[in-house]
C-alpha positions as CSV (number, residue, x, y, z in Angstrom):
1,X,54.6,-22.2,-18.4
2,X,52.4,-25.5,-18.5
3,X,52.8,-25.9,-14.6
4,X,51.6,-22.3,-14.1
5,X,48.8,-22.7,-16.4
6,X,47.8,-25.9,-14.6
7,X,48.0,-24.0,-11.4
8,X,45.9,-21.1,-12.3
9,X,43.1,-23.5,-13.8
10,X,43.4,-25.4,-10.3
11,X,42.9,-21.9,-8.6
12,X,40.0,-21.0,-10.7
13,X,38.3,-24.3,-10.0
14,X,38.8,-23.9,-6.1
15,X,37.4,-20.4,-6.6
16,X,34.3,-21.5,-8.3
17,X,33.9,-24.3,-5.9
18,X,34.0,-21.8,-3.1
19,X,31.2,-20.1,-4.5
20,X,28.8,-23.3,-4.6
21,X,28.0,-23.1,-0.8
22,X,26.9,-19.3,-1.0
23,X,25.0,-20.1,-4.3
24,X,23.2,-23.0,-2.6
25,X,22.3,-20.8,0.4
26,X,21.0,-18.1,-1.9
27,X,19.0,-20.8,-3.9
28,X,17.3,-22.1,-0.7
29,X,16.5,-18.5,0.4
30,X,15.1,-17.8,-2.8
31,X,12.9,-20.8,-2.7
32,X,11.8,-20.0,0.7
33,X,10.5,-16.8,-0.4
34,X,8.8,-17.9,-3.4
35,X,7.0,-20.7,-0.9
36,X,5.9,-17.7,1.3
37,X,4.7,-15.9,-1.9
38,X,2.9,-18.8,-2.9
39,X,1.4,-19.3,0.6
40,X,3.0,-22.8,1.1
41,X,5.7,-24.4,3.1
42,X,9.1,-24.4,1.5
43,X,9.1,-28.3,1.4
44,X,5.8,-28.1,-0.9
45,X,7.7,-26.0,-3.7
46,X,10.9,-28.0,-3.6
47,X,9.7,-30.7,-6.1
48,X,7.9,-28.1,-8.3
49,X,11.2,-25.9,-8.5
50,X,13.5,-28.9,-9.2
51,X,11.3,-30.4,-12.0
52,X,13.0,-30.4,-15.3
53,X,11.4,-28.5,-18.1
54,X,12.0,-25.7,-20.4
55,X,12.0,-22.3,-19.4
56,X,9.0,-20.5,-20.7
57,X,10.1,-17.5,-23.0
58,X,9.7,-14.1,-21.4
59,X,7.8,-11.6,-23.5
60,X,9.6,-8.5,-22.2
61,X,8.8,-5.5,-20.0
62,X,6.3,-4.5,-22.5
63,X,4.2,-7.2,-21.3
64,X,4.0,-6.0,-17.8
65,X,2.2,-3.0,-18.5
66,X,2.5,0.5,-17.6
67,X,4.4,0.8,-14.3
68,X,1.7,3.3,-13.0
69,X,-0.8,0.3,-13.4
70,X,1.6,-2.1,-11.6
71,X,1.7,0.2,-8.6
72,X,-2.0,1.0,-9.0
73,X,-2.8,-2.8,-8.4
74,X,-0.5,-3.4,-5.1
75,X,-2.5,-3.9,-2.1
76,X,-0.7,-1.6,0.1
77,X,-1.0,1.1,-2.4
78,X,-5.0,0.4,-2.7
79,X,-5.1,0.3,1.1
80,X,-3.6,3.8,1.5
81,X,-5.8,5.3,-1.1
82,X,-8.9,3.7,0.7
83,X,-7.7,5.3,4.1
84,X,-7.2,8.7,2.1
85,X,-10.8,8.4,0.8
86,X,-12.2,7.8,3.9
87,X,-10.5,10.6,5.7
88,X,-11.9,12.9,3.0
89,X,-15.5,11.6,3.7
90,X,-14.8,12.1,7.5
91,X,-14.1,15.7,6.7
92,X,-17.3,16.2,4.9
93,X,-19.3,14.5,7.7
94,X,-17.4,16.9,10.2
95,X,-18.3,20.1,8.0
96,X,-21.8,18.7,7.7
97,X,-22.1,18.8,11.6
98,X,-21.3,22.4,11.8
99,X,-24.4,23.4,9.9
100,X,-27.6,24.4,11.9
101,X,-30.2,21.3,12.3
102,X,-33.8,21.8,12.8
103,X,-35.6,19.2,15.0
104,X,-39.2,19.2,15.2
105,X,-40.9,16.9,17.7
106,X,-44.3,15.4,17.8
107,X,-46.0,16.4,21.1
108,X,-46.4,19.6,22.9
109,X,-47.4,19.9,26.5
110,X,-47.6,23.2,28.4
111,X,-49.2,24.5,31.6
112,X,-49.3,28.0,30.2
113,X,-52.6,29.8,31.0
114,X,-52.7,31.8,27.7
115,X,-51.7,31.5,24.1
116,X,-48.9,33.9,24.8
117,X,-47.7,31.7,27.4
118,X,-47.7,28.8,25.0
119,X,-45.7,30.7,22.4
120,X,-43.1,31.7,25.0
121,X,-42.6,28.2,26.1
122,X,-42.3,27.1,22.3
123,X,-39.8,29.9,21.6
124,X,-37.9,29.1,24.8
125,X,-37.5,25.3,23.9
126,X,-36.6,26.3,20.3
127,X,-34.0,28.8,21.5
128,X,-32.7,26.3,23.8
129,X,-32.0,23.8,21.1
130,X,-30.1,26.6,18.9
131,X,-28.2,27.6,21.9
132,X,-27.1,24.1,22.6
133,X,-25.8,23.8,19.0
134,X,-24.1,27.1,18.9
135,X,-22.1,26.2,22.0
136,X,-21.0,22.9,20.3
137,X,-19.8,24.7,17.4
138,X,-16.4,25.0,19.1
139,X,-16.2,21.3,19.4
140,X,-17.3,20.6,15.8
141,X,-14.8,23.1,14.3
142,X,-12.0,21.3,16.3
143,X,-13.5,17.9,14.9
144,X,-13.2,19.3,11.3
145,X,-9.6,20.5,12.0
146,X,-8.9,17.2,13.5
147,X,-10.3,15.2,10.6
148,X,-8.3,17.4,8.1
149,X,-5.1,16.7,10.1
150,X,-5.9,13.1,9.8
151,X,-6.5,13.5,6.1
152,X,-3.1,15.1,5.8
153,X,-1.6,12.4,7.6
154,X,-3.4,9.8,5.3
155,X,-2.1,11.6,2.2
156,X,1.4,11.6,3.3
157,X,1.1,8.0,3.9
158,X,-0.3,7.5,0.4
159,X,2.4,9.5,-1.2
160,X,4.9,7.3,0.7
161,X,3.4,4.3,-0.3
162,X,3.2,5.3,-4.0
163,X,6.7,6.4,-4.0
164,X,7.9,3.2,-2.3
165,X,5.9,1.0,-4.7
166,X,7.4,3.1,-7.7
167,X,11.0,2.4,-6.5
168,X,10.1,-1.3,-6.0
169,X,8.9,-1.3,-9.8
170,X,11.8,0.8,-11.2
171,X,14.1,-1.6,-9.2
172,X,12.5,-4.7,-10.6
173,X,12.7,-3.0,-14.1
174,X,16.3,-2.2,-13.8
175,X,17.0,-5.7,-12.6
176,X,15.2,-7.1,-15.5
177,X,17.4,-5.1,-18.0
178,X,20.6,-6.1,-16.2
179,X,19.4,-9.8,-16.1
180,X,18.8,-9.5,-20.0
181,X,22.3,-8.1,-20.4
182,X,23.9,-10.8,-18.3
183,X,22.0,-13.4,-20.0
184,X,23.2,-12.1,-23.7
185,X,26.8,-11.9,-22.3
186,X,26.4,-15.5,-21.1
187,X,25.2,-16.8,-24.3
188,X,28.4,-15.2,-25.9
189,X,30.4,-16.9,-23.3
190,X,28.8,-20.1,-24.0
191,X,29.3,-19.9,-27.8
192,X,33.0,-18.8,-27.3
């Protein structure tokens, strides 16, 4: 029985040793990710991460704020929201272009021999401008429809961005709860 216990202990030791290379690789990958998040080269953060010290106490998830506030502060969500607002403004501008526009010029020249001929010239020029905007109305309505489609696309992208951000926040909170549970179990194990 003593030899069996010794062999089992040796097996457990070898299993733990087998984990060490994988854990070292995972540590290096996480260090590199932290370096990227800080905007530094991995070698620059190695000393900072290996420095001895106490781990600061974590205040808990309540210190993080409301998950919706976390999502709202994310750059990808803010950018999607800005694109959606801009798309809405483009719809407004395209709809405004549908309205008739009156343009008054500052000069009048005519070779009309009578006042009636002068009035006919002025009316002809005005109708020419009105007709021009009536015939452009189809293109302008198409532009409104195009901008509405772009706004629908921006709305879909915004929704996807918000949902992805919510997923990330919920995953992080779940990982935090799981880490808290593991910490309590590990403390019990150390005491045992």
